[in-house]
C-alpha positions in Angstrom: 124.8 148.0 89.6 121.3 147.6 90.8 118.6 145.6 89.0 115.1 147.1 89.1 112.0 145.2 88.5 108.9 146.4 86.8 105.7 145.3 88.2 102.6 145.5 86.1 99.3 146.2 87.8 96.2 145.1 86.2 92.7 146.1 87.0 90.3 143.3 88.0 88.9 143.2 84.5 92.2 143.1 82.9 93.4 140.4 85.3 90.4 138.3 84.5 91.2 138.6 80.8 94.8 137.5 81.4 93.7 134.6 83.4 91.1 133.5 80.8 93.8 133.7 78.0 96.3 131.7 80.2 93.5 129.1 80.9 92.7 128.8 77.2 96.4 128.5 76.3 97.0 125.6 78.7 93.7 124.0 77.8 94.9 123.9 74.1 97.9 121.8 75.1 95.7 119.0 76.7 95.6 116.7 73.7 95.8 113.3 75.4 93.3 111.3 77.4 93.2 108.2 79.5 91.7 106.3 76.5 95.0 106.7 74.7 96.7 104.3 77.2 96.6 101.6 74.6 99.9 100.1 75.3 98.5 97.9 78.1 95.1 96.4 77.6 95.4 94.7 80.9 95.7 98.0 83.0 93.3 98.1 85.9 91.4 101.2 86.7 93.2 101.2 90.1 96.6 101.1 88.3 95.6 104.1 86.1 94.2 106.1 89.1 97.5 105.5 91.1 99.6 106.6 88.1 97.5 109.7 87.7 97.7 110.5 91.5 101.6 110.0 91.5 101.9 112.2 88.4 99.9 115.1 90.0 102.0 114.6 93.2 105.2 115.1 91.2 103.8 118.4 90.0 102.9 119.4 93.5 106.4 118.5 94.8 108.1 120.6 92.1 105.6 123.5 92.5 104.2 123.0 89.0 100.6 123.9 88.4 99.1 120.5 87.8 96.0 122.0 86.2 98.2 123.0 83.3 98.9 119.3 82.7 95.9 117.5 84.0 92.2 118.4 83.6 89.3 116.2 84.9 86.4 116.1 82.4 83.0 114.4 82.3 82.1 112.5 79.1 78.5 111.5 78.6 77.2 108.7 76.4 73.9 109.6 74.9 73.2 106.0 73.9 73.5 104.4 77.3 72.7 107.6 79.3 75.8 107.3 81.4 78.5 109.6 82.5 82.2 108.7 83.1 85.2 110.6 84.3 88.2 111.0 81.9 91.3 113.3 82.1 92.8 115.4 79.6 96.6 115.7 79.7 99.5 117.7 78.1 102.2 115.7 76.4 104.4 116.1 79.5 101.5 115.0 81.8 100.8 112.0 79.7 104.4 111.0 79.5 104.8 111.4 83.2 101.8 109.2 83.8 103.2 106.5 81.5 106.4 106.5 83.6 104.4 106.0 86.8 102.7 102.7 85.5 104.6 99.8 87.0 103.6 97.0 84.4 105.9 96.6 81.4 105.1 95.1 78.0 106.5 95.5 74.5 104.2 98.6 73.6 105.0 100.4 76.8 108.8 99.6 76.4 108.6 101.2 73.0 106.9 104.2 74.3 109.5 104.6 77.2 112.2 104.3 74.6 110.7 107.1 72.5 110.5 109.3 75.7 114.3 109.1 76.0 114.8 111.1 72.9 
């Protein structure tokens, strides 16, 4: 018994539409941001960046498209006239990042416990 594979050929225009739909789908799953890391008020920016880099590295090592789970955005503050970098994350990306943070306190312990379910 031989298995035959069907290959779908798209025109450039159709492929662009498929890619746009896929991007919109994955962007809709990015519901978390760095400001939601409320379990550790004492987290340094360096600790957060290292956890983010390790999380993206995990995706890379497993051949997972990290752009489906992590998206860099720029947030402007019209009052102060400043712009800062934030990251939007999927639930998996956010949870992966939490697992990469080395410090432990009661709020983080609770979050980790909930991840076990």
